[in-house]
VOVORO-237933 format. One record per residue (C-alpha): residue in one letter; x, y, z. Coordinates in steps of 0.02 Angstrom, whole numbers, padded with zeros to 5 digits, always signed. Layout:
BEGIN
AXYZ
...
//
This chain:
BEGIN
M+06253-03557+01778
L+06094-03601+01876
K+06131-03717+02020
L+06045-03877+02020
P+05944-03919+02168
G+06032-04059+02264
M+06190-04055+02180
A+06336-04094+02309
P+06456-03957+02305
N+06614-04056+02312
P+06624-04206+02204
N+06756-04283+02317
E+06640-04283+02470
Q+06688-04465+02514
N+06875-04412+02543
Q+06935-04479+02378
G+06830-04648+02401
E+06917-04707+02558
T+06760-04711+02645
G+06597-04790+02625
Q+06415-04741+02596
N+06395-04734+02790
G+06560-04651+02825
A+06654-04814+02875
E+06827-04829+02813
V+06821-04980+02693
Y+06991-04954+02587
P+07168-04946+02663
R+07238-04765+02651
Q+07384-04810+02551
I+07274-04821+02397
S+07303-04641+02318
A+07324-04555+02167
R+07512-04597+02159
I+07464-04787+02169
A+07328-04772+02039
F+07442-04690+01921
T+07593-04811+01953
S+07472-04938+01921
Y+07422-04872+01758
I+07605-04844+01704
L+07650-05014+01750
C+07509-05099+01661
C+07555-05006+01502
L+07738-05015+01509
T+07728-05197+01540
F+07616-05212+01377
I+07734-05107+01272
V+07886-05193+01332
V+07827-05364+01281
V+07731-05327+01120
T+07898-05230+01049
R+07995-05390+01076
V+07903-05466+00935
R+07837-05328+00829
N+07876-05147+00781
Y+07762-05040+00902
W+07714-04902+00783
E+07673-05019+00648
M+07565-05133+00756
S+07466-04975+00822
R+07443-04920+00639
T+07364-05092+00586
H+07266-05121+00747
G+07083-05129+00726
D+07001-04983+00643
N+07148-04878+00657
A+07191-04874+00481
A+07015-04795+00450
Y+07047-04662+00586
L+07217-04609+00517
T+07143-04592+00346
I+07015-04485+00421
A+07151-04386+00521
Q+07276-04367+00376
A+07128-04301+00255
T+07081-04174+00396
V+07263-04118+00404
E+07256-04086+00220
W+07089-03996+00248
R+07011-04120+00127
F+06845-04197+00178
S+06794-04278+00013
G+06895-04425-00100
S+06894-04602-00142
D+06989-04642+00029
L+06859-04546+00128
Q+06734-04635+00041
A+06790-04801+00088
V+06793-04767+00269
R+06625-04660+00284
Q+06546-04778+00393
F+06668-04755+00530
Y+06642-04616+00669
R+06757-04470+00638
G+06779-04389+00821
T+06940-04507+00838
G+07021-04448+00675
Y+06971-04265+00709
C+07056-04263+00882
V+07221-04347+00812
A+07225-04216+00664
L+07195-04074+00787
V+07345-04126+00888
S+07449-04163+00737
I+07420-03979+00668
L+07460-03907+00831
T+07611-04003+00875
G+07681-04048+00691
V+07688-04240+00743
P+07632-04365+00610
V+07463-04430+00632
A+07528-04616+00640
R+07629-04567+00782
C+07491-04450+00872
L+07366-04597+00879
P+07447-04700+01002
I+07524-04558+01097
L+07348-04493+01122
G+07287-04663+01174
L+07409-04655+01312
A+07372-04480+01363
C+07185-04512+01366
G+07196-04672+01466
A+07293-04564+01598
L+07157-04438+01599
S+07029-04567+01620
V+07104-04633+01767
F+07120-04454+01827
F+06928-04401+01813
C+06895-04593+01883
G+06983-04562+02041
R+06901-04385+02055
L+06718-04462+02022
W+06724-04629+02116
G+06889-04618+02220
W+07067-04678+02202
P+07035-04852+02247
I+06919-04873+02104
A+07039-04785+01982
A+07177-04900+02038
I+07065-05043+02003
F+07012-04985+01830
S+07194-04937+01778
F+07222-05117+01756
V+07071-05237+01768
G+07008-05182+01584
V+07128-05302+01486
E+07055-05257+01326
Y+07056-05079+01361
T+07230-05080+01397
N+07263-05149+01235
Q+07163-05015+01152
V+07247-04882+01258
C+07423-04938+01225
Q+07395-04968+01037
G+07289-04808+00992
S+07101-04835+00967
C+06932-04747+00997
E+06912-04821+01170
P+07021-04709+01270
F+06958-04552+01186
F+06776-04616+01208
V+06803-04661+01383
M+06880-04503+01438
F+06746-04387+01359
L+06622-04479+01450
F+06718-04467+01631
V+06747-04283+01603
S+06572-04247+01547
L+06513-04337+01714
W+06645-04229+01821
L+06586-04075+01734
W+06411-04115+01772
R+06457-04130+01952
Q+06551-03972+01958
Q+06368-03902+01899
R+06454-03850+01734
T+06303-03908+01625
L+06345-03839+01446
S+06528-03906+01449
A+06457-04071+01524
F+06346-04078+01375
A+06475-04032+01255
C+06590-04173+01307
A+06458-04294+01306
L+06421-04247+01111
L+06614-04271+01080
A+06603-04443+01150
T+06456-04473+01033
T+06557-04413+00889
V+06676-04548+00936
R+06565-04701+00965
P+06369-04703+00935
T+06343-04768+01109
G+06393-04600+01180
V+06215-04545+01138
F+06155-04606+01297
L+06251-04478+01408
P+06177-04322+01314
F+06005-04405+01329
T+06021-04444+01498
L+06093-04256+01548
A+05936-04190+01444
A+05806-04311+01535
V+05867-04255+01706
L+05860-04060+01656
V+05684-04098+01604
W+05644-04182+01761
H+05719-04038+01860
R+05636-03917+01746
R+05786-03823+01709
W+05731-03752+01547
R+05861-03621+01521
D+06009-03743+01541
L+05906-03863+01432
G+05890-03735+01294
R+06067-03698+01301
A+06124-03860+01289
A+06012-03877+01131
V+06108-03749+01056
V+06275-03823+01086
G+06214-03996+01028
T+06149-03913+00859
V+06307-03815+00827
L+06419-03970+00868
G+06316-04081+00772
A+06304-03974+00621
L+06497-03965+00616
Y+06514-04159+00623
L+06379-04191+00499
A+06425-04065+00375
P+06557-04161+00287
L+06452-04311+00283
I+06310-04225+00213
F+06387-04111+00088
L+06547-04194+00040
A+06512-04396+00077
K+06333-04371+00029
D+06294-04511+00156
P+06243-04435+00323
W+06181-04616+00379
A+06338-04705+00328
P+06400-04713+00510
F+06245-04780+00574
N+06214-04901+00428
G+06384-04964+00439
Y+06343-05055+00606
A+06177-05132+00526
F+06277-05275+00443
D+06334-05346+00620
W+06151-05361+00678
Y+06060-05530+00686
G+05903-05438+00638
M+05817-05273+00580
L+05836-05190+00754
P+06010-05152+00849
V+05929-05223+01026
A+05853-05383+01065
V+05790-05468+01239
P+05930-05441+01372
F+06064-05576+01359
Y+05990-05667+01215
P+06122-05605+01095
L+06255-05635+01216
L+06204-05814+01240
R+06182-05838+01048
A+06335-05771+00995
G+06431-05866+01145
L+06353-06029+01077
E+06403-05985+00901
N+06580-05920+00948
V+06729-06047+00923
S+06873-05995+01043
P+06982-06045+01178
W+06908-06068+01356
T+07015-05930+01428
N+06927-05809+01303
D+06762-05865+01361
A+06817-05843+01548
K+06873-05674+01513
I+06706-05631+01424
C+06601-05699+01575
F+06716-05604+01701
Y+06653-05432+01631
I+06468-05495+01600
L+06481-05536+01790
L+06556-05370+01833
T+06410-05295+01749
I+06285-05391+01852
L+06386-05347+02018
G+06353-05160+01972
L+06178-05192+01948
V+06160-05278+02108
T+06263-05139+02195
L+06146-05006+02114
W+05988-05095+02182
K+06069-05106+02364
S+06089-04917+02365
R+05959-04862+02244
H+05874-04731+02358
K+06039-04643+02384
A+06097-04671+02209
F+05960-04569+02135
A+05957-04432+02288
N+06026-04293+02191
P+06053-04239+01997
A+06240-04305+02002
G+06193-04486+02055
Q+06039-04477+01939
V+06146-04444+01786
E+06285-04569+01830
W+06160-04718+01868
I+06043-04683+01727
F+06179-04679+01608
Y+06255-04836+01685
L+06075-04922+01675
L+06060-04873+01486
F+06234-04922+01436
A+06233-05088+01532
A+06058-05116+01448
F+06130-05096+01280
C+06288-05203+01315
V+06183-05349+01355
S+06055-05321+01227
Y+06155-05269+01071
N+06093-05390+00937
S+06250-05421+00867
H+06371-05563+00846
A+06506-05443+00898
A+06417-05417+01061
Y+06496-05569+01139
E+06663-05552+01075
A+06679-05378+01108
Y+06597-05357+01270
P+06751-05333+01379
R+06789-05179+01259
Y+06603-05121+01253
S+06575-05124+01434
T+06738-05025+01482
P+06651-04850+01525
I+06542-04935+01663
I+06673-05031+01747
P+06713-04913+01880
Q+06522-04911+01934
S+06515-05098+01912
I+06652-05111+02048
L+06593-04987+02172
G+06527-05131+02284
I+06707-05213+02301
R+06749-05188+02481
S+06915-05270+02551
R+07065-05223+02658
L+07175-05334+02548
L+07174-05208+02410
T+07327-05123+02451
A+07476-05061+02349
W+07565-05229+02381
V+07420-05311+02291
I+07370-05194+02161
L+07541-05159+02086
P+07584-05337+02051
M+07415-05364+01975
S+07442-05213+01860
V+07603-05307+01795
I+07501-05465+01765
A+07362-05373+01687
G+07488-05309+01564
L+07546-05468+01521
L+07372-05536+01491
S+07337-05384+01383
A+07486-05415+01291
A+07436-05595+01264
S+07268-05541+01203
A+07354-05431+01064
L+07477-05566+01017
N+07447-05733+01084
V+07465-05829+01241
R+07598-05945+01167
T+07708-05805+01120
V+07702-05714+01277
Y+07740-05876+01376
H+07890-05907+01258
L+07954-05729+01302
L+07937-05761+01497
V+08027-05931+01490
H+08164-05889+01372
//
């Protein structure tokens, strides 16, 4: 592996996030990996305990969002079957999640319907771990509960925890100067959600900028192999290689997937009829993105000083630009979920000595309750708490 110039040899050079960019201590030392994982466990456990008082957990996971489609893909893969009427009906869904579930089901013998939520929780824990390795344990502790919609996706099983985990692993591998592995994980993220394409694009662009032609050529080979393996069932069996891309087109306001920044959010927000609490939640995550942009602007010279920072922040800019420009009626309602991968970088500017274990752990329980309220409804959760 050829070493990239300017790459930091130690990705945790900031003492696990407890010191700021100028070396000054900005977080209490109590916020460690143990606190981050305790926060994650409390948040998820609160969610599961609340929802299981109302519904069957496994059934709720099976019918959540697009999980039925992912389970169809996973079950067909376990049976080594890549065509059929059931798969044709879900051909527009990205198959990475189903393939991951099928692989674990084959290795462990656990039914795919059980594997999906279990893997969601495992990927959520890995996301917290790599978030801590990348940006420090204080950021990981906040990330473990601040994404209310993400907690919902993690606990019920969905493509989001797989997506975020692959992205964070890729960024961490890039810091470790493992270019091919980083590129492979970035491509795996793309098989889960299409917006993952921003990361391999960013990696390739940085390799070109630094004229690392040999690493770029190897990455191209890895991309070709993984792409061929992924697209083969769609091309030769489903007969529709563009189905995943076209499946999103019916959500768009026009011919293009992007528009003027913030215009789709404003339009969808005005058309949306929902409780004010939902609007407040969405605006909170939009403000987090804006906060991240402000943080980047303030430290722009240091942020782009080496290849690790260049990849992380160029990816952040591309992903944030897409989130605020996605030309779809779903852009507003799903913004908290769409913006999950960039939440850690969005909160890097938060500096407060109030962020101690005594604040974070209770907040994780509250976040679990809010996530359960999002999955069920506010009145149901309130009734459970009162009675």
